[in-house]
N, C-alpha and C positions, 0 to 999 in steps of 0.2 A: 403313493407308489402302486403300480400295478402288480398283480401277483396273488398267490395264495398264501396267506400268513401261516396256514398249518405247516407248510414246508419247512418252516424255521423253528418249529417247536422243539423243545428239550424233553417233553413228557407226552407221550401218545396215549390216546384213551381209546378203549376198545371194550366190547362185550363179548362174552362167550356164551351167554345165554339170555334169554328174555322172560321176564316173569319172576314170581317169588312164590314159594309155598306157604308163606305166612300171610295173615290178614290183619296187619295193625290198623287200627281205627283212623289214624291220621294220614294214612297212605292211599294213594290211588289204586294200589294193586287189588284191594278187596273188591271195589265196585267193578274193576275190569275182570276180575274172575267171574262175576255174575253175568258179563256181557258174553263170555266165551260160549261157543255153541257146545252142545253136549257131546262128550267123547274127545274134545280137544284138550290136550294137556295145558295147564296153567303155567308150567314152566317147560320151555323148549330149549334144549342145549344144542349149540352148533357142533359140527364135527371138529375133531382136532385139526384136521387138515384145512378145513375152512378158516379157522383161526390162525393157523401158520400161514396160510396164503395171504390174509390180510396184513398180517405182521412182516412177512418178507417185503411186500409191497411198501409198507410204511418205512421200513429201513432203507429200502432203495430211494424213495421220494423225500425222505426227511433226513438229511445227512447228519443234522445235529442232534437227532434223538439219542437221550441217554437213558431213558426209563420208560416203563409201560404201566398204565393204570387201568387195571380190569375194573369196569363199572357195572359188573353184574350186581343185582340186588344181594345176591349170595353167590360166591364163586363156587362153580360146580364141583362137587365132591362124590360123583357118581362112580361106582365099581368099574374100574378099567380105564374110564375117561382120564383120571388124574395121572395113572401111569403112562398112558400114551401121550399126554401132554407133556409131562416132565421129560420124557425121552426126546420128544421133538423140540421143545423149548430149549433144552440144553444144547442140542445139536445145531439149531438153526438161528436162534434169536439171542440168547445168553446175555440178557440185559436185567438189571434190577427191575422188580415189579412191586405193585401194591394190590391187594385185594380187600374186599368187603366180606365180613363173616356175620354170624348170628350166634347167641348163646346156645340155642338148640342144635346148631349145625356144625359147630367147630368139632374137629377130630385131630387129635395129636398126631396120628400116623400120617394123615394127608398133609398137615402143616410140615412135618419133618421132611417129607419129599419135596414140597414146594421151596422150602428154605435152601435145600441143597442145590437148586437151579436158579436162585436169585430172589426169592421172596424177602423184601426188605421192610415191609409194613403191612399190618392188618388194621382195618377200621372196623369197629364193631359198635352198633347202636345199642345202647343200655336204657337211654331216655329217662329213666327214674330209677332211684335207689329205693323208692317206697314201694312195697309189695302191694299196698292198697291201690296206688296209681296204676301201677303195670297190670293188675288183675282186673280192676273196674273201669280203667279208662283207656289205656293205650293198647295193651296186649299182655300175654301172660307167660313169663318164664320165671322160675324160682331164684332166689338169691343163690342158692348153691349151683344151679345151672350157670349163672353168671360168673361166679368165682371159679367154677370148674373150667370154663372156657378160657378165662384169664389165666389160669394155671397151664393150660395146654400151651397157650402163646409162649408162655416163659419156658416150659419143659422142651418145646420144639426149637427154642433158640431163635425165635422171631425177633429181629433187632429193634423194631419199634412198634408200638401199638398205640392207636387213638381210639378214645372212647366218646362217643356222641351222648349228650344229654340235652333234654328239653326242659327248660326251668321257667319258674315265675309265670305260670300260666294259670287260667282261672280254676283249674281242677286242684291246684296244689296249695296245701297248707304249709305253714312253717314247720310243723311236725315232719311232713312229707320230704321237706328240704333238707331237714336234719337227717333223716334216714339216708338221703343221697350222699351227704357228706360222710357219714360213717361207712357207708358201703365203699366209696372212693378210697378211704383210708386202708381198706383191706385189699384193694388191687395190688397184686405182685408185680415186681419187675420194673422197667422204664416205660412210660407212657406219657401221652398228652391228653388233656381233656379239651373236647371241641364243644363249646356250650352254644346252645341255641334256644330261640323262642319257639313258640307253637303258632303255626299259620293254619287257619281252617279253610282247606282247600274245598272249593264246591263240589258236591257229590260224595264227599267222604263220609264214612259213618260217624265221626266224632262231631260233625256239624249238627245233627239231629240230637245227639246227647247234649251238646252246648245249649241248644234252643230249649229243650225240655228242662233243663237245670237253670233257665233264665240268664 
């Protein structure tokens, strides 16, 4: 059949920003940061009007569209930007939407505003419940920061939360896996676990770590 299959989508995907403030070893963002010219921000956020313009066009072109998935590494939480977004989204789009968050970036007051205009799911990468794996291998946020963010999701009334984990990779011991199990038992509210393996993407920092450790 001829035509654009995107026009029949139920779930439209969009980004409101490009880049990530964090430098996880398994992710392409860290080496991309080092390629950026000095003085260029590693995270660039679109104007709210730019995002609304795209979503207005998407609603016009995709008549079956029922929800929006924001594919930002971390959904923008800039002062003023969220307030402008909330007002415009409620006025013009008014569809359920999904975002990505991070243990160090989640803010309850921001989540509450987003829930009021349709936020139905937050996806957050934890990757490992082991303090050692997070600190020495992947990236580092504390157990307390992870549980605090999870508490924010529940307190803000986010209907559904998905947590990402990367398991059974060469850096993980059985004890590390047990720590992940016990962290998961502490997560509050309703959630789903998205369990992944670890891929060594060329050029990422974790590749040299793997080579050094044999």
